[in-house]
Steps between C-alpha positions, in 0.01 A plus 500: 500500500370274222334266752329793669365625168383151400319459833332840461385415147351169613313662787372781281391263223306283745307797634415630155371164369136462611432171319453195712776236481304265276445769235866602513609138472293416192603826332854355490401177324500473119210265436488292184289195420378312809709194412821706459736628766431854618804726517580706809586856392573637847822497702725192497755407763864410430402138428242610241189426706218753499451688826206697632468732800169489683366725769310218666814292554732801533776315319615387159353168390573287196248572224434134426410439864273803521320390183379174657428643843 
């Protein structure tokens, strides 16, 4: 039951979010000085790495990889 509800929420959220992936991505980055590290404020996986779901790829990608793409 919990998996079904989680899946429904993800599908509903994707449809209701009209921003393009690049705007959504940078909205989850806390930018400081250019020479400093920028903190990812979005979802993190069990290992602590930032993750990001894109419509163009249709899958979850690591945030640090999407940033340099």
